[in-house]
C-alpha positions as CSV (number, residue, x, y, z in Angstrom):
1,M,-43.2,-1.0,-101.3
2,W,-45.7,-3.8,-100.6
3,Q,-43.1,-6.1,-102.7
4,D,-40.2,-5.3,-100.3
5,L,-42.5,-6.3,-97.6
6,T,-43.3,-9.6,-99.3
7,E,-39.2,-9.9,-99.8
8,V,-38.4,-9.2,-96.3
9,L,-41.0,-11.4,-95.0
10,N,-39.9,-14.2,-97.2
11,K,-36.2,-13.8,-95.6
12,L,-37.6,-13.8,-92.0
13,C,-39.3,-17.2,-93.0
14,K,-36.0,-18.7,-94.2
15,V,-33.9,-17.4,-91.6
16,Y,-36.1,-18.7,-88.5
17,D,-36.5,-21.9,-90.6
18,D,-32.4,-22.0,-90.3
19,L,-32.8,-21.4,-86.6
20,A,-34.9,-24.1,-86.1
21,N,-32.8,-26.3,-88.0
22,L,-29.9,-25.1,-85.8
23,G,-31.8,-25.2,-82.8
24,E,-32.2,-29.2,-83.9
25,K,-28.2,-29.3,-84.1
26,K,-27.7,-27.6,-80.9
27,R,-30.1,-30.2,-79.2
28,D,-27.9,-33.0,-80.5
29,A,-24.6,-31.5,-79.4
30,L,-26.5,-31.1,-76.2
31,V,-27.4,-34.7,-75.7
32,I,-23.9,-36.4,-76.7
33,V,-22.3,-33.1,-74.9
34,D,-20.4,-32.2,-77.9
35,M,-18.6,-29.1,-76.8
36,D,-16.9,-28.4,-80.0
37,A,-20.2,-28.8,-82.0
38,L,-22.1,-26.5,-79.6
39,S,-19.7,-23.7,-79.8
40,K,-19.6,-23.6,-83.4
41,V,-23.7,-23.9,-83.3
42,L,-23.6,-20.7,-80.9
43,D,-21.2,-18.8,-83.1
44,Q,-23.8,-19.7,-86.1
45,E,-26.8,-18.4,-83.9
46,Q,-25.0,-15.2,-83.2
47,I,-24.8,-14.7,-86.9
48,I,-28.5,-15.8,-87.5
49,A,-29.7,-13.1,-84.6
50,A,-28.0,-10.8,-86.2
51,K,-29.7,-11.3,-89.6
52,I,-33.0,-11.6,-87.8
53,Q,-32.2,-8.2,-86.2
54,K,-31.7,-6.3,-89.2
55,L,-34.5,-8.0,-91.1
56,E,-36.8,-7.0,-88.3
57,Q,-35.8,-3.5,-88.5
58,Q,-36.3,-3.7,-92.5
59,R,-39.5,-4.9,-91.7
60,G,-40.4,-2.1,-89.1
61,A,-39.6,0.3,-91.7
62,I,-41.6,-0.7,-94.4
63,L,-44.7,-1.4,-92.5
64,L,-44.2,2.2,-91.2
65,E,-43.9,3.6,-94.7
66,L,-47.0,1.8,-95.5
67,S,-49.2,2.8,-93.0
68,K,-48.7,6.6,-93.3
69,N,-51.0,5.9,-96.7
70,I,-53.7,3.9,-94.8
71,S,-55.9,6.1,-92.6
72,A,-57.6,2.8,-90.9
73,V,-54.3,1.7,-89.1
74,N,-53.2,2.1,-85.5
75,A,-51.0,0.6,-82.9
76,E,-53.7,-2.2,-82.4
77,T,-53.9,-3.4,-85.7
78,K,-53.2,-6.8,-86.3
79,A,-50.8,-8.1,-89.2
80,Q,-53.3,-10.1,-90.9
81,D,-55.7,-6.8,-91.1
82,F,-52.8,-4.7,-92.2
83,Y,-52.0,-7.2,-95.2
84,K,-55.6,-6.7,-96.3
85,N,-54.9,-3.1,-97.5
86,A,-52.6,-4.7,-100.4
87,P,-53.3,-3.3,-103.9
88,T,-54.1,-6.8,-105.2
89,P,-56.2,-9.5,-103.7
90,Y,-53.2,-11.9,-105.2
91,L,-50.7,-10.0,-102.9
92,T,-53.0,-9.8,-100.2
93,K,-53.3,-13.7,-100.1
94,K,-49.5,-14.1,-100.6
95,L,-48.5,-11.8,-97.6
96,L,-51.2,-14.0,-95.4
97,E,-49.5,-17.1,-96.3
98,I,-46.2,-15.8,-95.9
99,H,-47.4,-14.4,-92.3
100,E,-48.7,-18.2,-91.6
101,Q,-45.6,-19.9,-92.7
102,L,-43.3,-17.3,-90.6
103,T,-45.7,-18.0,-87.6
104,L,-45.3,-21.6,-87.8
105,N,-41.3,-21.2,-88.0
106,V,-41.0,-19.0,-85.1
107,E,-43.3,-21.6,-83.1
108,R,-41.0,-24.1,-84.2
109,T,-38.0,-22.4,-82.9
110,L,-39.6,-21.7,-79.7
111,K,-40.3,-25.1,-78.6
112,I,-36.8,-26.2,-79.8
113,R,-35.0,-23.3,-77.6
114,E,-37.3,-24.2,-74.8
115,T,-36.5,-28.1,-75.2
116,N,-32.7,-27.2,-75.5
117,Q,-32.9,-25.0,-72.5
118,I,-34.1,-27.9,-70.6
119,L,-31.6,-30.0,-71.6
120,A,-28.8,-27.4,-70.9
121,Q,-30.0,-27.1,-67.4
122,T,-30.1,-30.7,-66.9
123,A,-26.2,-30.9,-68.3
124,L,-25.4,-28.5,-65.8
125,D,-27.1,-30.2,-63.0
126,A,-25.2,-33.0,-63.8
127,V,-22.0,-31.6,-63.8
128,T,-22.7,-29.8,-60.7
129,F,-23.6,-33.1,-59.1
130,K,-20.3,-34.6,-60.4
131,L,-18.5,-31.9,-59.2
132,N,-20.0,-32.4,-55.4
133,R,-19.4,-36.1,-55.9
134,L,-15.8,-35.5,-56.5
135,S,-14.9,-32.8,-54.4
136,G,-17.0,-33.5,-51.1
137,A,-18.3,-30.3,-51.3
138,F,-22.1,-29.3,-51.9
139,I,-22.4,-26.2,-54.7
140,E,-25.7,-24.5,-54.6
141,P,-25.9,-22.4,-57.3
142,T,-27.6,-19.3,-55.7
143,Y,-28.0,-15.8,-57.5
144,G,-28.9,-12.5,-55.8
145,T,-31.4,-10.4,-57.5
146,K,-29.3,-8.7,-59.3
147,G,-27.3,-11.9,-60.3
148,N,-23.8,-10.9,-59.0
149,I,-24.1,-12.6,-55.6
150,V,-23.1,-16.2,-55.7
151,T,-23.2,-18.2,-52.2
152,H,-21.8,-22.0,-51.6
153,Q,-22.0,-24.1,-48.9
154,K,-18.6,-25.9,-48.4
155,K,-17.6,-29.0,-46.4
156,F,-14.1,-28.5,-46.3
157,D,-12.1,-28.8,-43.0
158,Y,-9.5,-26.1,-43.1
159,N,-8.0,-27.3,-40.0
160,A,-6.7,-30.8,-41.5
């Protein structure tokens, strides 16, 4: 069972690395406004997200099964402390190393995602600005608390 945990954590580590690399491709597509490339990246992101969800479910099931045999484990137990219960020092060391690499990969992915969100918002703002200039209208994206109300202030003269 501990070996299964090691395998799942290794897979998660790789998938998060793949997601980070895909995030860099997404950033490139956002910078040059390549909508075809962005569409492909988004499709690949959905596939990777499904893989992550499946692996996280597997990890949760394995951890639940392993925790049944360890009396000192509770909901507050940190992963590093849990891994110290592995049957061999080698396995404990390996789990801690994988955990550290997984943490780095997740942090890298989150930083890239944050940058991409800023780029996407900036691109959207630029498009809104261009549309405003072309149409002579001012479009203010205002959304209600439930996300279903949109108000737009327009400068059209309907009597003309």
